[in-house]
C-alpha positions in Angstrom: 108.8 79.7 107.1 105.9 81.5 108.8 102.7 81.4 106.8 100.8 84.4 105.4 97.8 82.3 106.0 98.4 82.2 109.8 98.5 86.1 109.7 95.2 86.3 107.9 93.6 84.3 110.8 94.8 86.9 113.3 92.2 88.8 115.2 93.6 92.2 114.6 90.9 94.0 116.4 92.0 92.5 119.7 95.8 93.4 119.3 97.1 96.5 121.2 98.5 98.8 118.6 101.7 99.8 120.3 102.7 96.2 121.1 102.1 95.1 117.5 104.6 97.7 116.2 107.4 95.6 117.6 106.3 92.8 115.1 106.7 95.0 112.0 108.8 93.6 109.2 111.8 95.9 108.9 114.5 93.6 107.5 115.1 91.3 104.7 115.6 88.3 107.1 112.2 89.2 108.6 110.6 89.4 105.2 111.8 85.9 104.3 109.9 84.4 107.0 106.8 85.3 105.0 107.9 85.8 101.5 110.1 83.5 99.2 113.1 85.4 97.9 115.8 84.1 95.6 119.4 84.9 96.5 119.5 87.6 93.7 116.4 89.2 94.9 117.6 89.1 98.5 120.7 91.0 97.5 118.9 93.5 95.3 116.3 94.2 98.0 119.1 94.7 100.5 120.5 97.5 98.4 117.1 99.2 98.2 116.5 98.9 101.8 120.0 100.6 102.4 118.7 103.6 100.6 115.0 103.5 101.6 114.1 101.6 104.8 111.4 98.9 104.8 108.7 99.0 107.4 105.7 96.6 106.9 102.9 95.9 109.6 102.1 92.1 109.8 98.5 93.1 109.2 99.2 94.7 105.9 101.5 91.9 105.0 98.5 89.5 105.6 96.6 91.0 102.6 99.2 89.8 100.1 98.2 87.0 97.9 101.4 84.9 97.8 100.5 83.3 94.6 100.5 86.6 92.7 103.6 88.3 92.0 101.7 91.4 90.7 99.6 91.6 93.9 98.9 95.4 94.4 99.5 95.3 98.2 102.8 93.5 97.6 103.8 96.3 95.1 102.8 99.0 97.7 104.8 97.5 100.6 107.6 95.3 99.6 110.8 96.9 98.0 111.8 95.9 94.4 114.9 96.3 92.4 113.1 99.0 90.3 113.8 101.4 93.2 117.4 101.4 92.2 116.5 103.2 89.1 117.2 106.8 89.8 116.3 108.1 86.3 115.0 106.3 83.2 112.8 106.3 80.2 110.0 108.2 81.9 112.2 111.4 82.2 113.9 113.6 84.9 113.2 112.9 88.6 113.5 115.0 91.7 114.1 114.8 95.4 111.6 117.4 96.2 108.7 117.5 93.7 106.3 119.5 96.0 108.8 122.2 97.0 108.6 121.3 100.7 112.1 122.6 101.4 111.4 126.1 100.0 108.4 126.5 102.2 109.8 125.1 105.5 109.4 127.7 108.2 111.3 125.7 110.9 109.7 123.7 113.7 108.3 121.2 111.3 105.9 124.0 109.6 105.6 124.0 105.9 103.6 127.1 104.8 103.1 127.0 101.1 99.6 128.4 100.6 98.6 131.5 102.7 95.5 130.0 104.2 96.9 126.4 105.1 99.8 125.3 107.2 101.2 121.8 107.3 102.9 120.6 110.5 105.4 117.6 110.0 104.6 116.0 113.4 106.7 112.9 112.9 108.8 111.2 110.2 107.6 107.8 111.4 104.9 105.7 109.7 103.7 102.3 110.6 104.5 101.3 107.0 106.9 102.9 104.6 105.1 103.1 101.4 107.2 102.3 98.2 105.7 105.1 96.3 106.1 107.7 98.9 107.0 111.2 97.5 108.7 112.0 100.9 110.8 108.7 100.8 114.0 110.7 100.9 113.0 111.7 104.5 110.6 109.2 106.0 112.3 106.7 108.3 115.5 108.4 108.2 117.2 110.8 110.8 116.5 114.3 110.1 115.7 117.8 111.6 112.2 118.1 110.6 110.4 116.4 113.4 108.5 118.9 115.7 110.5 118.6 119.0 108.6 121.7 120.5 105.2 121.8 119.1 104.4 125.0 121.1 106.8 126.8 118.5 104.6 125.6 115.7 101.5 126.7 117.6 103.0 130.0 118.1 103.7 130.5 114.4 100.1 129.4 113.5 98.6 131.8 116.1 100.7 134.8 114.8 99.7 134.2 111.1 95.9 135.0 111.1 95.7 134.2 107.3 96.0 130.6 108.3 92.5 129.1 108.1 93.3 125.4 108.4 96.1 123.3 109.7 97.3 119.9 108.3 99.0 117.6 110.8 101.1 115.2 108.7 104.3 113.4 108.7 105.1 110.3 108.5 101.9 109.4 110.2 100.5 111.5 113.3 98.5 108.6 114.6 101.8 106.7 115.3 102.4 109.3 117.9 101.6 108.3 121.4 98.0 109.4 122.3 99.1 111.6 125.2 101.4 113.5 122.9 98.9 113.7 120.2 96.6 115.3 122.8 99.1 117.8 123.6 99.6 118.7 120.0 95.9 119.1 119.2 94.9 121.0 122.4 97.1 123.8 121.4 95.1 124.4 118.2 91.7 124.3 119.9 91.7 128.0 121.1 93.1 129.6 117.9 90.0 131.3 116.5 91.1 131.9 113.0 91.8 128.1 112.5 88.5 126.9 111.1 89.4 123.1 111.0 92.3 120.7 111.5 93.1 117.8 109.2 95.1 114.8 110.4 96.7 113.1 107.4 97.1 109.3 107.9 97.5 106.0 106.3 96.8 104.1 109.5 93.1 103.1 108.6 94.6 101.2 105.6 97.9 99.8 106.9 97.5 99.7 110.6 93.7 100.0 111.5 94.1 98.6 115.1 95.3 102.1 116.0 91.7 103.2 116.0 90.5 100.4 118.4 92.2 102.5 121.2 89.3 104.0 123.2 91.5 106.7 124.7 92.3 108.0 121.3 88.8 107.9 119.9 87.3 109.5 123.0 89.8 112.4 122.8 89.1 112.9 119.0 85.3 112.9 119.6 85.8 115.7 122.3 88.3 117.7 120.3 86.0 117.5 117.3 83.4 119.4 119.2 85.7 122.3 119.7 87.5 122.5 116.3 86.3 120.4 113.4 88.5 117.6 112.4 88.8 116.0 108.9 90.9 112.9 108.4 92.4 112.5 104.9 93.4 108.9 104.4 95.0 107.0 101.7 93.4 103.8 100.2 94.9 103.0 96.8 93.3 99.7 95.9 90.0 97.9 96.7 92.0 95.1 98.3 92.8 97.4 101.1 89.2 97.7 102.0 89.0 94.9 104.5 86.4 94.3 107.2 89.2 95.4 109.8 89.7 98.7 107.8 85.9 99.2 107.8 85.5 98.8 111.5 88.3 101.4 111.9 86.7 103.8 109.6 83.4 103.3 111.4 85.1 104.2 114.7 86.3 107.5 113.1 82.9 108.3 111.8 81.2 107.5 115.1 83.5 110.3 116.5 81.8 112.8 114.1 84.8 113.0 111.9 84.5 113.2 108.0 86.9 111.0 106.3 88.3 111.9 102.8 90.4 109.7 100.6 93.5 110.8 98.5 94.7 108.0 96.3 97.7 107.9 94.1 97.5 106.7 90.5 100.1 104.0 90.3 101.2 101.8 87.3 100.6 98.1 88.0 98.6 98.8 91.1 95.4 100.6 90.2 95.9 101.7 86.6 92.8 100.0 85.1 89.2 101.2 84.7 88.1 98.3 87.1 90.7 99.2 89.7 89.4 102.8 89.8 85.8 101.7 89.6 86.3 99.2 92.5 88.2 101.5 94.7 85.9 104.4 94.4 82.7 102.3 95.1 84.4 100.5 97.9 85.1 104.0 99.6 81.7 105.3 99.4 80.3 102.0 100.6 82.1 102.3 104.0 81.4 106.1 104.3 84.7 107.6 102.8 84.5 110.4 100.4 86.7 110.0 97.2 88.5 113.4 97.2 91.7 113.3 95.2 93.4 110.9 92.8 97.0 112.1 92.5 99.2 111.7 89.5 102.3 110.0 90.8 105.1 112.5 91.3 108.4 112.4 89.4 110.2 111.3 92.6 113.6 109.6 92.4 113.4 105.8 92.6 109.5 106.0 92.3 108.7 107.6 89.0 110.0 105.1 86.4 108.1 102.2 87.7 105.0 103.8 89.2 104.1 106.8 87.2 101.3 106.4 84.6 101.5 108.2 81.2 99.0 111.2 81.4 97.2 110.4 78.1 96.7 106.8 79.0 95.9 107.7 82.6 93.3 110.3 81.8 91.5 108.0 79.4 91.3 105.4 82.3 90.0 107.9 84.7 87.4 109.2 82.3 86.2 105.7 81.5 85.9 104.8 85.2 83.9 108.0 85.8 81.4 106.9 83.1 80.7 103.8 85.3 80.6 105.6 88.8 77.6 107.3 90.4 77.5 111.0 91.6 79.3 110.5 94.9 81.8 108.0 93.7 82.9 110.0 90.8 83.3 113.4 92.6 87.0 113.0 93.2 89.5 115.3 91.2 92.4 114.0 89.2 95.3 116.1 90.6 98.9 117.0 90.0 100.6 118.2 93.3 103.2 120.4 91.7 105.6 122.8 93.1 103.7 125.7 91.7 100.5 124.5 93.4 97.7 122.0 93.1 96.6 121.5 89.4 93.5 119.6 88.4 93.6 117.5 85.3 90.4 118.3 83.7 90.4 116.4 80.4 91.8 116.3 76.8 90.8 117.1 73.5 92.8 114.9 71.1 96.5 115.8 72.0 95.6 119.0 74.1 95.5 118.5 77.9 93.2 120.9 79.8 94.5 121.8 83.3 93.1 124.2 86.0 95.3 125.5 88.8 93.4 125.1 92.1 95.9 126.6 94.5 99.0 128.8 94.1 102.0 130.0 96.1 101.4 133.0 98.2 103.3 135.4 96.1 101.3 134.5 93.0 97.6 134.6 93.9 96.8 135.6 90.3 97.6 132.0 89.3 94.7 130.5 91.3 92.0 129.3 89.0 93.9 129.8 85.8 93.3 127.6 83.0 96.3 125.9 81.1 96.3 124.1 77.8 99.3 121.8 77.3 100.6 119.9 74.3 100.2 116.3 75.3 102.5 113.5 74.1 102.1 109.8 74.5 104.9 109.7 76.9 104.3 112.8 79.1 103.8 112.0 82.7 104.2 115.4 84.5 103.6 119.1 83.8 107.2 119.8 83.1 107.2 117.2 80.4 104.9 119.3 78.1 104.8 122.7 76.3 102.1 125.1 77.1 99.9 126.1 74.1 99.4 129.8 74.0 95.8 130.9 73.1 
């Protein structure tokens, strides 16, 4: 058996990112070289992988503590039999909690909010996160990949209400640098686009991508023409390694602001100490804590990763009591089909919510307040009744 210790001694900063992708762990046989599995576990995990592919970079695998079955990095990356549960005690699940399908304009464009367009540039990631809310799509053949990015650019240029563009996926930074240049260059001259966001988890799970000088030189030049923000996705302080810090520094040296969008996950980061350590770790390396998402009610995700809202909100509030101004400025969010909703707080069994964004045909819903009847087991907006005032 290969050793995780051997991986931890690898100099990840001197490995060419594209070559290392060939070493990703994408099969149960490959996983067994690093992780001990019983025959029953092996059989169950194969059933999971048949539904939702596994893809783990060796770098991220090296962060796992092999002596801890509850290691957060392990839970985020290695499949478990829990993923065979389609619906359970937490309640109903859905394949499309964010309403992507309804807002698909073709050519990979999702246009949910008038002022923002999301372009699904690829369905490939360097790692397939086990909590992914798009896990029904990522890693599987589909028709959402942008084959002709010029059609997406044409749509954006014709819709002058679009003030910002999110390039997402999958992970856009797993696209070849030359193709990424082609995609971004088409956005540079669209005057009504104020800025571009490139959503990525690569700084967390595949930081060697940002040691590519060609990529970083281009991002620095593009950022002078059109402001770039990079939303990334650290979920636990154990992911904030020295290699990840160096990758983030490279991004910051290109003049790009990095914001973090974590997901609140049962058994991963659902303690006061977890949230405190994560947020302090982020500001320490120059990342702005931006959102903490309530885990969506996704099939094969909800019933082992979602935290009850009452318990979760109390954890978040207690963590914020310990954090300073910059570390506590993140918003606790539900990314619901009707729009983004901030989870503001609770008074006894009354949950206070504020809708931050709404669909284009319901602008009056933006900034509305909602008071919901909170129960001990509610995990999502649809689990609660609204209290009329």
